[in-house]
C-alpha positions as CSV (number, residue, x, y, z in Angstrom):
1,M,-29.4,-13.5,-66.9
2,Q,-27.3,-12.8,-70.0
3,F,-24.4,-10.5,-69.2
4,G,-24.0,-9.1,-72.8
5,L,-20.4,-10.2,-73.0
6,A,-20.5,-12.5,-76.1
7,G,-17.6,-11.8,-78.4
8,K,-15.7,-9.7,-75.8
9,T,-12.1,-10.4,-75.1
10,A,-10.5,-10.8,-71.7
11,L,-7.1,-11.4,-70.1
12,I,-7.3,-13.2,-66.8
13,C,-4.0,-13.1,-64.9
14,A,-3.0,-16.2,-62.8
15,S,-6.0,-18.2,-64.1
16,T,-4.7,-21.8,-64.2
17,S,-6.2,-22.5,-60.7
18,G,-8.3,-21.1,-57.9
19,L,-10.1,-17.8,-58.2
20,G,-8.5,-16.8,-61.5
21,R,-9.6,-20.1,-63.1
22,A,-13.2,-19.7,-61.7
23,T,-13.3,-16.2,-63.2
24,A,-12.0,-17.4,-66.5
25,R,-14.6,-20.2,-66.6
26,A,-17.5,-17.8,-65.7
27,L,-16.5,-15.4,-68.5
28,A,-16.0,-18.1,-71.0
29,E,-19.4,-19.4,-70.3
30,E,-20.8,-15.9,-71.1
31,G,-19.1,-16.1,-74.6
32,V,-16.0,-14.1,-73.8
33,N,-12.8,-15.0,-75.7
34,V,-10.6,-15.6,-72.7
35,V,-6.8,-15.6,-72.4
36,V,-5.8,-18.0,-69.6
37,T,-2.4,-17.3,-68.1
38,G,0.1,-18.8,-65.7
39,R,3.8,-19.4,-65.3
40,S,3.5,-22.8,-67.1
41,A,2.5,-22.5,-70.7
42,E,1.5,-26.2,-70.8
43,R,-0.8,-25.8,-67.8
44,A,-2.3,-22.6,-69.2
45,K,-3.1,-24.5,-72.5
46,E,-4.6,-27.4,-70.6
47,V,-7.0,-25.2,-68.7
48,A,-7.9,-23.2,-71.8
49,A,-8.7,-26.4,-73.6
50,E,-11.5,-27.0,-71.1
51,L,-13.2,-23.6,-71.9
52,P,-15.0,-22.5,-75.0
53,G,-13.1,-20.0,-77.1
54,A,-10.2,-19.8,-74.7
55,V,-6.4,-19.7,-75.4
56,G,-3.6,-20.4,-73.0
57,V,-0.5,-18.3,-72.6
58,G,2.5,-19.0,-70.3
59,C,4.2,-16.0,-68.7
60,D,5.8,-15.1,-65.5
61,L,4.1,-11.7,-64.8
62,V,6.6,-10.5,-62.2
63,A,9.7,-11.3,-64.2
64,D,11.5,-8.4,-66.0
65,G,9.4,-7.5,-69.0
66,G,6.8,-10.1,-68.0
67,A,3.8,-7.8,-68.2
68,E,4.8,-6.4,-71.6
69,R,5.3,-9.9,-73.0
70,L,1.9,-11.0,-71.6
71,L,0.1,-8.0,-73.2
72,A,1.7,-8.7,-76.6
73,A,0.8,-12.4,-76.4
74,A,-2.8,-11.7,-75.4
75,R,-3.2,-9.2,-78.2
76,E,-1.8,-11.6,-80.7
77,A,-4.2,-14.3,-79.5
78,V,-7.5,-12.3,-79.2
79,G,-6.9,-8.7,-80.3
80,D,-7.5,-5.6,-78.2
81,L,-8.8,-6.4,-74.7
82,D,-12.2,-5.5,-73.5
83,I,-11.8,-7.0,-70.0
84,L,-8.6,-7.1,-67.8
85,V,-8.7,-9.2,-64.6
86,L,-5.7,-8.5,-62.3
87,N,-4.8,-11.4,-60.1
88,G,-1.8,-13.1,-58.5
89,P,-0.2,-14.3,-55.3
90,G,1.2,-12.0,-52.7
91,P,4.6,-11.8,-51.0
92,A,5.7,-14.0,-48.0
93,P,3.9,-13.5,-44.7
94,G,5.5,-11.6,-41.9
95,P,4.8,-9.0,-39.2
96,A,5.0,-5.2,-39.8
97,R,7.8,-4.7,-37.4
98,A,10.0,-7.0,-39.5
99,T,9.3,-5.1,-42.7
100,D,12.4,-3.7,-44.5
101,T,13.1,-1.8,-47.7
102,A,13.7,-4.9,-49.7
103,G,10.4,-6.3,-48.6
104,V,8.5,-3.2,-49.5
105,A,10.1,-3.2,-53.0
106,Q,9.1,-6.8,-53.4
107,A,5.5,-6.1,-52.5
108,V,5.4,-3.3,-55.0
109,A,7.1,-5.4,-57.7
110,T,4.6,-8.2,-57.1
111,L,1.3,-6.5,-56.5
112,V,1.6,-3.0,-58.1
113,T,4.1,-2.6,-60.9
114,P,3.0,-5.3,-63.3
115,Q,-0.6,-4.5,-62.7
116,E,-0.1,-0.9,-63.5
117,I,1.8,-1.9,-66.7
118,L,-1.1,-4.1,-67.8
119,V,-3.7,-1.3,-67.1
120,R,-1.6,1.3,-68.9
121,G,-1.3,-1.0,-71.9
122,T,-5.0,-2.0,-72.2
123,L,-6.7,1.3,-71.2
124,P,-6.3,3.3,-74.4
125,A,-8.2,0.8,-76.5
126,M,-11.0,0.6,-73.9
127,V,-11.3,4.4,-73.9
128,E,-11.3,4.5,-77.7
129,K,-14.1,1.9,-77.8
130,G,-16.1,3.6,-75.0
131,W,-16.3,0.2,-73.2
132,G,-14.0,-1.6,-70.8
133,R,-13.8,-3.5,-67.6
134,I,-10.9,-3.6,-65.2
135,L,-11.3,-5.9,-62.3
136,S,-8.8,-6.7,-59.5
137,I,-9.1,-10.0,-57.6
138,S,-7.7,-8.6,-54.3
139,S,-8.3,-9.4,-50.7
140,T,-10.5,-8.4,-47.8
141,S,-7.2,-7.1,-46.3
142,V,-7.7,-3.8,-48.2
143,Q,-10.6,-3.1,-45.9
144,A,-9.5,-5.1,-42.8
145,P,-5.7,-5.7,-42.8
146,L,-4.8,-9.3,-41.9
147,P,-2.3,-10.2,-39.1
148,N,1.1,-11.3,-40.2
149,L,0.6,-10.3,-43.8
150,S,2.1,-6.8,-43.6
151,L,3.7,-6.8,-47.1
152,S,0.5,-8.2,-48.8
153,N,-1.6,-5.6,-46.9
154,L,0.8,-2.9,-48.1
155,G,0.9,-3.9,-51.7
156,R,-2.8,-4.7,-52.1
157,A,-3.8,-1.4,-50.4
158,A,-1.5,0.5,-52.8
159,L,-3.1,-1.1,-55.9
160,A,-6.6,-0.5,-54.5
161,G,-5.8,3.2,-54.1
162,Y,-4.5,3.5,-57.6
163,L,-7.5,1.7,-59.1
164,K,-10.0,3.8,-57.1
165,T,-8.3,7.0,-58.4
166,L,-8.3,5.6,-62.0
167,A,-12.0,4.7,-61.7
168,A,-13.1,8.3,-61.4
169,E,-10.8,9.4,-64.3
170,V,-12.3,6.9,-66.9
171,A,-15.9,6.5,-65.8
172,A,-17.2,8.9,-68.4
173,Q,-15.5,6.9,-71.1
174,G,-17.5,3.7,-70.4
175,V,-14.7,2.0,-68.5
176,T,-15.4,0.6,-65.0
177,V,-12.7,-0.3,-62.5
178,N,-13.5,-2.4,-59.5
179,S,-12.0,-4.8,-57.0
180,L,-13.5,-8.2,-55.8
181,L,-12.4,-9.2,-52.3
182,P,-12.5,-12.9,-51.5
183,G,-12.8,-14.3,-48.0
184,R,-12.2,-18.0,-47.5
185,I,-13.0,-19.7,-50.8
186,A,-12.6,-23.5,-51.2
187,T,-9.6,-23.4,-53.5
188,P,-6.3,-25.4,-53.4
189,R,-4.7,-22.4,-51.8
190,A,-7.2,-22.4,-48.9
191,R,-6.6,-26.1,-48.4
192,Q,-2.8,-25.5,-48.3
193,I,-3.3,-22.9,-45.6
194,D,-5.4,-25.2,-43.5
195,E,-3.0,-28.1,-44.0
196,A,-0.1,-25.9,-42.9
197,A,-2.0,-24.8,-39.8
198,A,-2.8,-28.4,-39.0
199,Q,0.9,-29.3,-39.3
200,R,2.1,-26.3,-37.3
201,T,-0.3,-26.9,-34.5
202,G,-0.6,-30.7,-34.5
203,R,-4.4,-30.5,-34.7
204,P,-6.4,-32.6,-37.2
205,L,-7.2,-31.0,-40.5
206,D,-11.0,-31.3,-40.0
207,E,-10.7,-29.5,-36.7
208,I,-8.7,-26.6,-38.3
209,E,-11.4,-26.3,-41.1
210,A,-14.2,-26.4,-38.6
211,A,-12.6,-23.6,-36.5
212,S,-12.1,-21.5,-39.6
213,K,-15.7,-22.0,-40.8
214,A,-17.0,-21.1,-37.4
215,T,-15.6,-17.6,-37.9
216,I,-17.7,-17.1,-41.1
217,P,-21.4,-16.1,-40.6
218,A,-22.3,-18.3,-43.6
219,G,-20.8,-21.2,-41.8
220,R,-18.9,-22.5,-44.8
221,Y,-16.2,-21.7,-47.3
222,G,-17.3,-20.1,-50.5
223,E,-17.4,-22.1,-53.8
224,P,-15.1,-20.9,-56.6
225,D,-18.1,-20.8,-59.0
226,E,-19.8,-18.3,-56.6
227,F,-16.8,-16.1,-56.8
228,G,-16.6,-16.5,-60.5
229,A,-20.2,-15.5,-60.9
230,A,-19.6,-12.3,-58.9
231,A,-16.6,-11.5,-61.1
232,A,-18.5,-12.0,-64.3
233,F,-21.3,-9.7,-63.1
234,L,-18.9,-6.9,-62.4
235,C,-17.6,-7.3,-66.0
236,S,-21.1,-7.3,-67.4
237,T,-23.1,-4.7,-69.3
238,Q,-25.5,-4.6,-66.5
239,A,-22.8,-3.4,-64.1
240,A,-22.0,-0.3,-66.2
241,Y,-22.9,2.0,-63.3
242,I,-20.8,0.2,-60.7
243,T,-17.3,1.5,-60.6
244,G,-14.6,2.5,-58.1
245,T,-16.0,0.0,-55.6
246,A,-14.6,-3.0,-53.7
247,L,-17.1,-5.9,-53.4
248,R,-16.6,-8.5,-50.7
249,C,-17.3,-12.1,-51.4
250,D,-16.7,-13.5,-48.0
251,G,-19.8,-15.0,-46.5
252,G,-20.1,-12.1,-44.1
253,L,-16.6,-12.6,-42.6
254,V,-15.5,-9.0,-42.3
255,P,-17.5,-7.4,-39.5
256,T,-17.5,-3.8,-40.8
257,L,-19.8,-2.2,-43.3
């Protein structure tokens, strides 16, 4: 299936590895002019060099003025953005009872504030064109909060609520706003989590991975390219009537509807 995206422009946040990179690759293969981003400009350019029509931009999104600088660099590289993919790591783990004001501020500064700045900066051009796609790479925690990730649960839920509200406001202007919720995908980050669990418990890594996979109805971790394909579809012309939704890509892990 051709997604009708050839010649479109996209900014993919945190796209030098993992899910962001898979999304950038899927969109580039559809003919999108992709801006690959990460804290390291050198790494961003390396990844971009592997993709057709892509450019790499280094920027720390959560630093003061980071979102504004990233927007300016993206526009300079590819012009006004047709597609904005929000992505990035969450705050440190911890229980809800240990949450304090500083932690809440950090969660908002990491998972809400820069994303809102990016949306606000790209939305007018999308509305003027009558076409746009805003996609948040989030977490299944917005539907089923994860234990010991209270600040991440807080920040991601706040962003999801903002995006759901926005979706209804801009749907008639041809702009869709959706979230894609990964479960356990075979990324370097997933391996780090399993390795940390193995070290913490003294159990072999393969035993940790097997136990994790046993909780997933599909019986395996997802492949990054599977996630990227879902992201590309949500950005496609065919997905024009899908907005304000959160799609899980988790192999059936979350037990609720």
